[in-house]
Structures are given as structure tokens and as C-alpha cells.
mmCIF file of the C-alpha atoms, coordinates in Angstrom:
data_MODEL
# 
_entry.id   MODEL 
# 
loop_
_atom_site.group_PDB 
_atom_site.id 
_atom_site.type_symbol 
_atom_site.label_atom_id 
_atom_site.label_alt_id 
_atom_site.label_comp_id 
_atom_site.label_asym_id 
_atom_site.label_entity_id 
_atom_site.label_seq_id 
_atom_site.pdbx_PDB_ins_code 
_atom_site.Cartn_x 
_atom_site.Cartn_y 
_atom_site.Cartn_z 
_atom_site.occupancy 
_atom_site.B_iso_or_equiv 
_atom_site.pdbx_formal_charge 
_atom_site.auth_seq_id 
_atom_site.auth_comp_id 
_atom_site.auth_asym_id 
_atom_site.auth_atom_id 
_atom_site.pdbx_PDB_model_num 
ATOM 1   C CA . MET A 1 1   ? 2.801   -65.187  135.500 1.00 0.00 ? 1   MET A CA 1 
ATOM 2   C CA . ASP A 1 2   ? 4.132   -63.180  132.613 1.00 0.00 ? 2   ASP A CA 1 
ATOM 3   C CA . LYS A 1 3   ? 1.868   -61.747  129.927 1.00 0.00 ? 3   LYS A CA 1 
ATOM 4   C CA . LYS A 1 4   ? 2.841   -64.301  127.343 1.00 0.00 ? 4   LYS A CA 1 
ATOM 5   C CA . LYS A 1 5   ? 1.964   -67.316  129.448 1.00 0.00 ? 5   LYS A CA 1 
ATOM 6   C CA . LYS A 1 6   ? -1.339  -65.781  130.468 1.00 0.00 ? 6   LYS A CA 1 
ATOM 7   C CA . ARG A 1 7   ? -2.186  -64.995  126.797 1.00 0.00 ? 7   ARG A CA 1 
ATOM 8   C CA . PHE A 1 8   ? -1.203  -68.555  125.795 1.00 0.00 ? 8   PHE A CA 1 
ATOM 9   C CA . TYR A 1 9   ? -3.596  -70.036  128.464 1.00 0.00 ? 9   TYR A CA 1 
ATOM 10  C CA . VAL A 1 10  ? -6.469  -67.842  127.461 1.00 0.00 ? 10  VAL A CA 1 
ATOM 11  C CA . ARG A 1 11  ? -6.006  -68.543  123.773 1.00 0.00 ? 11  ARG A CA 1 
ATOM 12  C CA . THR A 1 12  ? -5.742  -72.326  124.538 1.00 0.00 ? 12  THR A CA 1 
ATOM 13  C CA . LEU A 1 13  ? -8.989  -72.111  126.581 1.00 0.00 ? 13  LEU A CA 1 
ATOM 14  C CA . ILE A 1 14  ? -10.811 -70.252  123.827 1.00 0.00 ? 14  ILE A CA 1 
ATOM 15  C CA . LEU A 1 15  ? -9.480  -72.806  121.272 1.00 0.00 ? 15  LEU A CA 1 
ATOM 16  C CA . ALA A 1 16  ? -10.698 -75.658  123.430 1.00 0.00 ? 16  ALA A CA 1 
ATOM 17  C CA . ILE A 1 17  ? -14.177 -74.181  123.786 1.00 0.00 ? 17  ILE A CA 1 
ATOM 18  C CA . LEU A 1 18  ? -14.364 -73.703  119.989 1.00 0.00 ? 18  LEU A CA 1 
ATOM 19  C CA . VAL A 1 19  ? -13.314 -77.271  119.260 1.00 0.00 ? 19  VAL A CA 1 
ATOM 20  C CA . VAL A 1 20  ? -15.919 -78.564  121.719 1.00 0.00 ? 20  VAL A CA 1 
ATOM 21  C CA . ALA A 1 21  ? -18.677 -76.417  120.174 1.00 0.00 ? 21  ALA A CA 1 
ATOM 22  C CA . ILE A 1 22  ? -17.759 -77.498  116.597 1.00 0.00 ? 22  ILE A CA 1 
ATOM 23  C CA . GLY A 1 23  ? -17.602 -81.075  117.625 1.00 0.00 ? 23  GLY A CA 1 
ATOM 24  C CA . TYR A 1 24  ? -21.013 -80.887  119.211 1.00 0.00 ? 24  TYR A CA 1 
ATOM 25  C CA . THR A 1 25  ? -22.481 -79.130  116.123 1.00 0.00 ? 25  THR A CA 1 
ATOM 26  C CA . ILE A 1 26  ? -21.068 -81.884  113.869 1.00 0.00 ? 26  ILE A CA 1 
ATOM 27  C CA . TYR A 1 27  ? -22.397 -84.634  116.132 1.00 0.00 ? 27  TYR A CA 1 
ATOM 28  C CA . THR A 1 28  ? -26.003 -83.197  116.433 1.00 0.00 ? 28  THR A CA 1 
ATOM 29  C CA . THR A 1 29  ? -26.062 -82.608  112.658 1.00 0.00 ? 29  THR A CA 1 
ATOM 30  C CA . ALA A 1 30  ? -24.898 -86.083  111.875 1.00 0.00 ? 30  ALA A CA 1 
ATOM 31  C CA . THR A 1 31  ? -27.359 -87.747  114.250 1.00 0.00 ? 31  THR A CA 1 
ATOM 32  C CA . LYS A 1 32  ? -30.305 -85.482  113.435 1.00 0.00 ? 32  LYS A CA 1 
ATOM 33  C CA . ASP A 1 33  ? -31.581 -87.698  110.748 1.00 0.00 ? 33  ASP A CA 1 
ATOM 34  C CA . GLU A 1 34  ? -31.848 -90.547  113.244 1.00 0.00 ? 34  GLU A CA 1 
ATOM 35  C CA . VAL A 1 35  ? -34.601 -88.913  115.064 1.00 0.00 ? 35  VAL A CA 1 
ATOM 36  C CA . ARG A 1 36  ? -37.823 -90.441  113.599 1.00 0.00 ? 36  ARG A CA 1 
ATOM 37  C CA . LEU A 1 37  ? -41.217 -88.867  113.716 1.00 0.00 ? 37  LEU A CA 1 
ATOM 38  C CA . LEU A 1 38  ? -42.497 -91.513  116.133 1.00 0.00 ? 38  LEU A CA 1 
ATOM 39  C CA . LYS A 1 39  ? -41.839 -95.216  116.570 1.00 0.00 ? 39  LYS A CA 1 
ATOM 40  C CA . VAL A 1 40  ? -44.322 -97.636  115.215 1.00 0.00 ? 40  VAL A CA 1 
ATOM 41  C CA . GLY A 1 41  ? -46.093 -99.256  118.148 1.00 0.00 ? 41  GLY A CA 1 
ATOM 42  C CA . ALA A 1 42  ? -45.706 -96.245  120.386 1.00 0.00 ? 42  ALA A CA 1 
ATOM 43  C CA . GLU A 1 43  ? -48.669 -94.599  122.024 1.00 0.00 ? 43  GLU A CA 1 
ATOM 44  C CA . ALA A 1 44  ? -49.555 -91.521  120.089 1.00 0.00 ? 44  ALA A CA 1 
ATOM 45  C CA . PRO A 1 45  ? -49.025 -88.344  122.305 1.00 0.00 ? 45  PRO A CA 1 
ATOM 46  C CA . ASP A 1 46  ? -52.378 -86.718  123.173 1.00 0.00 ? 46  ASP A CA 1 
ATOM 47  C CA . PHE A 1 47  ? -52.919 -83.111  122.225 1.00 0.00 ? 47  PHE A CA 1 
ATOM 48  C CA . SER A 1 48  ? -55.586 -80.536  121.843 1.00 0.00 ? 48  SER A CA 1 
ATOM 49  C CA . LEU A 1 49  ? -56.004 -78.026  119.002 1.00 0.00 ? 49  LEU A CA 1 
ATOM 50  C CA . VAL A 1 50  ? -58.748 -75.767  117.876 1.00 0.00 ? 50  VAL A CA 1 
ATOM 51  C CA . ASP A 1 51  ? -60.112 -75.703  114.346 1.00 0.00 ? 51  ASP A CA 1 
ATOM 52  C CA . LEU A 1 52  ? -61.109 -72.699  112.370 1.00 0.00 ? 52  LEU A CA 1 
ATOM 53  C CA . ASN A 1 53  ? -64.703 -72.997  113.592 1.00 0.00 ? 53  ASN A CA 1 
ATOM 54  C CA . GLY A 1 54  ? -63.575 -72.849  117.244 1.00 0.00 ? 54  GLY A CA 1 
ATOM 55  C CA . GLN A 1 55  ? -64.186 -76.548  117.901 1.00 0.00 ? 55  GLN A CA 1 
ATOM 56  C CA . THR A 1 56  ? -61.532 -78.241  120.045 1.00 0.00 ? 56  THR A CA 1 
ATOM 57  C CA . HIS A 1 57  ? -60.068 -81.491  118.711 1.00 0.00 ? 57  HIS A CA 1 
ATOM 58  C CA . ARG A 1 58  ? -58.307 -83.751  121.261 1.00 0.00 ? 58  ARG A CA 1 
ATOM 59  C CA . LEU A 1 59  ? -56.660 -86.850  119.916 1.00 0.00 ? 59  LEU A CA 1 
ATOM 60  C CA . SER A 1 60  ? -57.975 -88.907  122.794 1.00 0.00 ? 60  SER A CA 1 
ATOM 61  C CA . ASP A 1 61  ? -61.544 -88.021  121.751 1.00 0.00 ? 61  ASP A CA 1 
ATOM 62  C CA . TYR A 1 62  ? -60.926 -90.247  118.600 1.00 0.00 ? 62  TYR A CA 1 
ATOM 63  C CA . LYS A 1 63  ? -60.140 -93.431  120.525 1.00 0.00 ? 63  LYS A CA 1 
ATOM 64  C CA . GLY A 1 64  ? -61.941 -96.326  118.979 1.00 0.00 ? 64  GLY A CA 1 
ATOM 65  C CA . LYS A 1 65  ? -61.430 -94.778  115.461 1.00 0.00 ? 65  LYS A CA 1 
ATOM 66  C CA . GLY A 1 66  ? -58.498 -94.970  113.046 1.00 0.00 ? 66  GLY A CA 1 
ATOM 67  C CA . VAL A 1 67  ? -56.874 -91.515  112.843 1.00 0.00 ? 67  VAL A CA 1 
ATOM 68  C CA . MET A 1 68  ? -54.605 -89.949  110.256 1.00 0.00 ? 68  MET A CA 1 
ATOM 69  C CA . LEU A 1 69  ? -52.563 -86.903  111.460 1.00 0.00 ? 69  LEU A CA 1 
ATOM 70  C CA . ASN A 1 70  ? -51.384 -84.980  108.372 1.00 0.00 ? 70  ASN A CA 1 
ATOM 71  C CA . PHE A 1 71  ? -48.826 -82.251  109.051 1.00 0.00 ? 71  PHE A CA 1 
ATOM 72  C CA . TRP A 1 72  ? -48.665 -79.625  106.181 1.00 0.00 ? 72  TRP A CA 1 
ATOM 73  C CA . GLY A 1 73  ? -48.132 -76.099  105.049 1.00 0.00 ? 73  GLY A CA 1 
ATOM 74  C CA . THR A 1 74  ? -49.846 -74.015  102.368 1.00 0.00 ? 74  THR A CA 1 
ATOM 75  C CA . TRP A 1 75  ? -46.417 -73.350  100.672 1.00 0.00 ? 75  TRP A CA 1 
ATOM 76  C CA . CYS A 1 76  ? -45.530 -77.111  100.456 1.00 0.00 ? 76  CYS A CA 1 
ATOM 77  C CA . LYS A 1 77  ? -46.023 -78.389  96.862  1.00 0.00 ? 77  LYS A CA 1 
ATOM 78  C CA . PRO A 1 78  ? -46.325 -82.058  97.848  1.00 0.00 ? 78  PRO A CA 1 
ATOM 79  C CA . CYS A 1 79  ? -48.800 -81.095  100.556 1.00 0.00 ? 79  CYS A CA 1 
ATOM 80  C CA . LYS A 1 80  ? -51.016 -79.393  97.904  1.00 0.00 ? 80  LYS A CA 1 
ATOM 81  C CA . LYS A 1 81  ? -50.626 -82.468  95.551  1.00 0.00 ? 81  LYS A CA 1 
ATOM 82  C CA . GLU A 1 82  ? -51.893 -84.961  98.150  1.00 0.00 ? 82  GLU A CA 1 
ATOM 83  C CA . MET A 1 83  ? -54.861 -82.872  99.431  1.00 0.00 ? 83  MET A CA 1 
ATOM 84  C CA . PRO A 1 84  ? -57.353 -83.995  96.736  1.00 0.00 ? 84  PRO A CA 1 
ATOM 85  C CA . ALA A 1 85  ? -56.422 -87.632  97.261  1.00 0.00 ? 85  ALA A CA 1 
ATOM 86  C CA . MET A 1 86  ? -56.783 -87.236  100.985 1.00 0.00 ? 86  MET A CA 1 
ATOM 87  C CA . ASN A 1 87  ? -60.148 -85.570  100.546 1.00 0.00 ? 87  ASN A CA 1 
ATOM 88  C CA . ASN A 1 88  ? -61.443 -88.320  98.196  1.00 0.00 ? 88  ASN A CA 1 
ATOM 89  C CA . GLN A 1 89  ? -60.295 -91.112  100.416 1.00 0.00 ? 89  GLN A CA 1 
ATOM 90  C CA . TYR A 1 90  ? -61.685 -89.378  103.575 1.00 0.00 ? 90  TYR A CA 1 
ATOM 91  C CA . LYS A 1 91  ? -65.067 -89.294  101.820 1.00 0.00 ? 91  LYS A CA 1 
ATOM 92  C CA . VAL A 1 92  ? -64.726 -93.124  101.202 1.00 0.00 ? 92  VAL A CA 1 
ATOM 93  C CA . PHE A 1 93  ? -63.538 -94.096  104.724 1.00 0.00 ? 93  PHE A CA 1 
ATOM 94  C CA . LYS A 1 94  ? -65.193 -91.585  107.073 1.00 0.00 ? 94  LYS A CA 1 
ATOM 95  C CA . ASP A 1 95  ? -68.338 -93.816  107.513 1.00 0.00 ? 95  ASP A CA 1 
ATOM 96  C CA . GLN A 1 96  ? -65.940 -96.724  108.251 1.00 0.00 ? 96  GLN A CA 1 
ATOM 97  C CA . GLY A 1 97  ? -64.513 -95.226  111.458 1.00 0.00 ? 97  GLY A CA 1 
ATOM 98  C CA . ILE A 1 98  ? -61.569 -93.290  109.854 1.00 0.00 ? 98  ILE A CA 1 
ATOM 99  C CA . GLU A 1 99  ? -60.842 -89.677  110.892 1.00 0.00 ? 99  GLU A CA 1 
ATOM 100 C CA . VAL A 1 100 ? -58.366 -87.278  109.359 1.00 0.00 ? 100 VAL A CA 1 
ATOM 101 C CA . LEU A 1 101 ? -56.975 -84.444  111.425 1.00 0.00 ? 101 LEU A CA 1 
ATOM 102 C CA . SER A 1 102 ? -55.095 -82.020  109.202 1.00 0.00 ? 102 SER A CA 1 
ATOM 103 C CA . ILE A 1 103 ? -52.451 -79.951  111.178 1.00 0.00 ? 103 ILE A CA 1 
ATOM 104 C CA . ASN A 1 104 ? -51.214 -76.786  109.594 1.00 0.00 ? 104 ASN A CA 1 
ATOM 105 C CA . GLN A 1 105 ? -47.759 -75.453  110.577 1.00 0.00 ? 105 GLN A CA 1 
ATOM 106 C CA . ALA A 1 106 ? -48.364 -72.138  112.321 1.00 0.00 ? 106 ALA A CA 1 
ATOM 107 C CA . GLN A 1 107 ? -49.807 -70.209  109.432 1.00 0.00 ? 107 GLN A CA 1 
ATOM 108 C CA . THR A 1 108 ? -52.315 -67.378  109.416 1.00 0.00 ? 108 THR A CA 1 
ATOM 109 C CA . VAL A 1 109 ? -56.067 -68.152  109.589 1.00 0.00 ? 109 VAL A CA 1 
ATOM 110 C CA . PHE A 1 110 ? -56.488 -66.213  106.278 1.00 0.00 ? 110 PHE A CA 1 
ATOM 111 C CA . GLU A 1 111 ? -53.862 -68.513  104.476 1.00 0.00 ? 111 GLU A CA 1 
ATOM 112 C CA . VAL A 1 112 ? -55.457 -71.680  105.870 1.00 0.00 ? 112 VAL A CA 1 
ATOM 113 C CA . GLU A 1 113 ? -58.973 -70.581  105.105 1.00 0.00 ? 113 GLU A CA 1 
ATOM 114 C CA . ASN A 1 114 ? -58.056 -69.862  101.526 1.00 0.00 ? 114 ASN A CA 1 
ATOM 115 C CA . PHE A 1 115 ? -56.253 -73.302  101.250 1.00 0.00 ? 115 PHE A CA 1 
ATOM 116 C CA . ILE A 1 116 ? -59.321 -75.124  102.607 1.00 0.00 ? 116 ILE A CA 1 
ATOM 117 C CA . SER A 1 117 ? -61.573 -73.206  100.184 1.00 0.00 ? 117 SER A CA 1 
ATOM 118 C CA . ASP A 1 118 ? -59.351 -73.884  97.195  1.00 0.00 ? 118 ASP A CA 1 
ATOM 119 C CA . PHE A 1 119 ? -59.383 -77.658  97.897  1.00 0.00 ? 119 PHE A CA 1 
ATOM 120 C CA . ASP A 1 120 ? -62.957 -77.860  99.365  1.00 0.00 ? 120 ASP A CA 1 
ATOM 121 C CA . LEU A 1 121 ? -61.531 -79.955  102.280 1.00 0.00 ? 121 LEU A CA 1 
ATOM 122 C CA . LYS A 1 122 ? -64.160 -82.028  104.172 1.00 0.00 ? 122 LYS A CA 1 
ATOM 123 C CA . PHE A 1 123 ? -62.010 -83.150  107.138 1.00 0.00 ? 123 PHE A CA 1 
ATOM 124 C CA . PRO A 1 124 ? -61.038 -80.973  110.259 1.00 0.00 ? 124 PRO A CA 1 
ATOM 125 C CA . VAL A 1 125 ? -58.219 -78.582  109.856 1.00 0.00 ? 125 VAL A CA 1 
ATOM 126 C CA . VAL A 1 126 ? -56.372 -77.193  112.835 1.00 0.00 ? 126 VAL A CA 1 
ATOM 127 C CA . ILE A 1 127 ? -53.499 -74.823  113.168 1.00 0.00 ? 127 ILE A CA 1 
ATOM 128 C CA . ASP A 1 128 ? -50.574 -75.708  115.412 1.00 0.00 ? 128 ASP A CA 1 
ATOM 129 C CA . LYS A 1 129 ? -49.874 -72.064  116.232 1.00 0.00 ? 129 LYS A CA 1 
ATOM 130 C CA . THR A 1 130 ? -46.983 -72.818  118.733 1.00 0.00 ? 130 THR A CA 1 
ATOM 131 C CA . LYS A 1 131 ? -45.812 -75.952  116.887 1.00 0.00 ? 131 LYS A CA 1 
ATOM 132 C CA . SER A 1 132 ? -46.059 -77.946  120.110 1.00 0.00 ? 132 SER A CA 1 
ATOM 133 C CA . VAL A 1 133 ? -47.739 -80.856  118.412 1.00 0.00 ? 133 VAL A CA 1 
ATOM 134 C CA . THR A 1 134 ? -45.222 -80.700  115.565 1.00 0.00 ? 134 THR A CA 1 
ATOM 135 C CA . ARG A 1 135 ? -42.470 -80.951  118.187 1.00 0.00 ? 135 ARG A CA 1 
ATOM 136 C CA . ALA A 1 136 ? -44.276 -83.758  120.111 1.00 0.00 ? 136 ALA A CA 1 
ATOM 137 C CA . TYR A 1 137 ? -44.337 -85.809  117.004 1.00 0.00 ? 137 TYR A CA 1 
ATOM 138 C CA . ASN A 1 138 ? -40.802 -84.761  115.954 1.00 0.00 ? 138 ASN A CA 1 
ATOM 139 C CA . VAL A 1 139 ? -42.065 -83.598  112.518 1.00 0.00 ? 139 VAL A CA 1 
ATOM 140 C CA . ASN A 1 140 ? -39.246 -81.974  110.496 1.00 0.00 ? 140 ASN A CA 1 
ATOM 141 C CA . ASN A 1 141 ? -40.267 -82.450  106.886 1.00 0.00 ? 141 ASN A CA 1 
ATOM 142 C CA . LEU A 1 142 ? -43.632 -81.789  105.267 1.00 0.00 ? 142 LEU A CA 1 
ATOM 143 C CA . PRO A 1 143 ? -45.844 -83.396  104.427 1.00 0.00 ? 143 PRO A CA 1 
ATOM 144 C CA . ALA A 1 144 ? -45.793 -85.899  107.285 1.00 0.00 ? 144 ALA A CA 1 
ATOM 145 C CA . SER A 1 145 ? -48.602 -88.372  108.032 1.00 0.00 ? 145 SER A CA 1 
ATOM 146 C CA . ILE A 1 146 ? -49.087 -90.570  111.186 1.00 0.00 ? 146 ILE A CA 1 
ATOM 147 C CA . PHE A 1 147 ? -51.533 -93.339  111.135 1.00 0.00 ? 147 PHE A CA 1 
ATOM 148 C CA . ILE A 1 148 ? -53.035 -94.364  114.454 1.00 0.00 ? 148 ILE A CA 1 
ATOM 149 C CA . ASP A 1 149 ? -55.084 -97.414  115.182 1.00 0.00 ? 149 ASP A CA 1 
ATOM 150 C CA . PRO A 1 150 ? -58.316 -97.429  117.235 1.00 0.00 ? 150 PRO A CA 1 
ATOM 151 C CA . THR A 1 151 ? -56.319 -98.214  120.505 1.00 0.00 ? 151 THR A CA 1 
ATOM 152 C CA . GLY A 1 152 ? -54.200 -95.155  120.135 1.00 0.00 ? 152 GLY A CA 1 
ATOM 153 C CA . LYS A 1 153 ? -51.028 -96.915  118.851 1.00 0.00 ? 153 LYS A CA 1 
ATOM 154 C CA . VAL A 1 154 ? -48.943 -95.530  115.931 1.00 0.00 ? 154 VAL A CA 1 
ATOM 155 C CA . VAL A 1 155 ? -49.083 -98.033  113.085 1.00 0.00 ? 155 VAL A CA 1 
ATOM 156 C CA . ARG A 1 156 ? -47.455 -96.165  110.325 1.00 0.00 ? 156 ARG A CA 1 
ATOM 157 C CA . VAL A 1 157 ? -45.345 -93.042  109.918 1.00 0.00 ? 157 VAL A CA 1 
ATOM 158 C CA . HIS A 1 158 ? -44.968 -91.627  106.397 1.00 0.00 ? 158 HIS A CA 1 
ATOM 159 C CA . GLU A 1 159 ? -42.933 -88.630  105.312 1.00 0.00 ? 159 GLU A CA 1 
ATOM 160 C CA . GLY A 1 160 ? -43.687 -87.217  101.794 1.00 0.00 ? 160 GLY A CA 1 
ATOM 161 C CA . GLU A 1 161 ? -46.616 -87.026  99.450  1.00 0.00 ? 161 GLU A CA 1 
ATOM 162 C CA . LEU A 1 162 ? -49.322 -89.744  99.664  1.00 0.00 ? 162 LEU A CA 1 
ATOM 163 C CA . THR A 1 163 ? -51.229 -91.119  96.660  1.00 0.00 ? 163 THR A CA 1 
ATOM 164 C CA . GLU A 1 164 ? -54.813 -92.153  96.640  1.00 0.00 ? 164 GLU A CA 1 
ATOM 165 C CA . GLU A 1 165 ? -53.743 -95.853  96.453  1.00 0.00 ? 165 GLU A CA 1 
ATOM 166 C CA . MET A 1 166 ? -51.508 -95.444  99.468  1.00 0.00 ? 166 MET A CA 1 
ATOM 167 C CA . LEU A 1 167 ? -54.180 -93.662  101.432 1.00 0.00 ? 167 LEU A CA 1 
ATOM 168 C CA . ALA A 1 168 ? -56.658 -96.409  100.688 1.00 0.00 ? 168 ALA A CA 1 
ATOM 169 C CA . GLU A 1 169 ? -54.161 -99.069  101.934 1.00 0.00 ? 169 GLU A CA 1 
ATOM 170 C CA . PHE A 1 170 ? -53.215 -97.165  104.997 1.00 0.00 ? 170 PHE A CA 1 
ATOM 171 C CA . PHE A 1 171 ? -56.843 -96.346  105.946 1.00 0.00 ? 171 PHE A CA 1 
ATOM 172 C CA . SER A 1 172 ? -57.777 -99.971  105.500 1.00 0.00 ? 172 SER A CA 1 
ATOM 173 C CA . SER A 1 173 ? -54.942 -100.939 107.951 1.00 0.00 ? 173 SER A CA 1 
ATOM 174 C CA . ILE A 1 174 ? -56.320 -98.660  110.727 1.00 0.00 ? 174 ILE A CA 1 
ATOM 175 C CA . LYS A 1 175 ? -60.077 -99.201  110.297 1.00 0.00 ? 175 LYS A CA 1 
ATOM 176 C CA . PRO A 1 176 ? -61.817 -100.345 113.421 1.00 0.00 ? 176 PRO A CA 1 
ATOM 177 C CA . GLU A 1 177 ? -62.991 -104.004 113.330 1.00 0.00 ? 177 GLU A CA 1 
# 
């Protein structure tokens, strides 16, 4: 085979590989938004994370209670805006079988402690250091909240800031009977 034909085949092969790679990138980008946090009605994946006091929180330990998982970051403005409302509604609903588990996105203990102190948070705060829980719940945007009924089923998935009115409604929907 002469050099020109060999060069032609190598270039064609490289071009084909590039076309496939670009096609794959376009496809995954176009379908990325279709991946939802979690389907309503699905069993919430169990996990175990440690809070800043060293206490382990396992989702399965909260069976029989309504649970809100809230994924957030200290840099996230809507996260900061919803924390006072979340704190207020937690105080109202905690004696009615509602638990809030606040899951920070792999930030330092120092940053999280300052945030907790600034907002005087009363619910457990854990740090997802490896983002394994974040991946299990397919969380891409913050804040993200998942509401789980007492049987462990996901009843609501919410991306974006929550108001006090929304929290009151959502907590009422997952209260144990």
C-alpha cells in the first residue's frame, strides 16, 4: 500500500472517531436534563453520613417518620434564603414526626460550622464529603429537597428555593398518621 492510501485510511479512521465522540457528547448533553433527582414513588436509597458532632445518621433509622433531605452549599444564595424558613418549619413539625436532614456538598467543617452558627440551625447537618449520597439521588442543582414518607417512599422532589408556605404544605403531606 502506498503512503497516500495509508495516510487516507488513518485520517478517515481519526475523523470517524472524532465524529463518534462529538455525537456522543451532543447526545449526553441533550439527554442530561432528562435525569431527574429521583422518581416519585421510588424507594429512597439508604445512606449513612456523620454530622459535625460525630453522630451517624442513616436514612433507614428514620423509618416511620416523614423525612426531608435538603442538599445545599454555603455558596448557594437560594440555599441561604431558604434556611430560615426551613428552620422555622422544622421547629413547628419536629414534634409531629418530621425530620430534616441537611446534606452539605463536600465543604470544609469550618465553612459548615460557620453557616450553621449564622443561621442557628436546629436540625441535623451532615457533610457528603465524597458526594456519594448526592450521586445516589442524582442531585445536579442546589438547593434540592426530597420529601420521603414514613414508609421510605419518595413523595416529592423539589429543585430550587423553598418558602415557608411550601415547606408547611410539603411537611404536612409526609407527616405520619
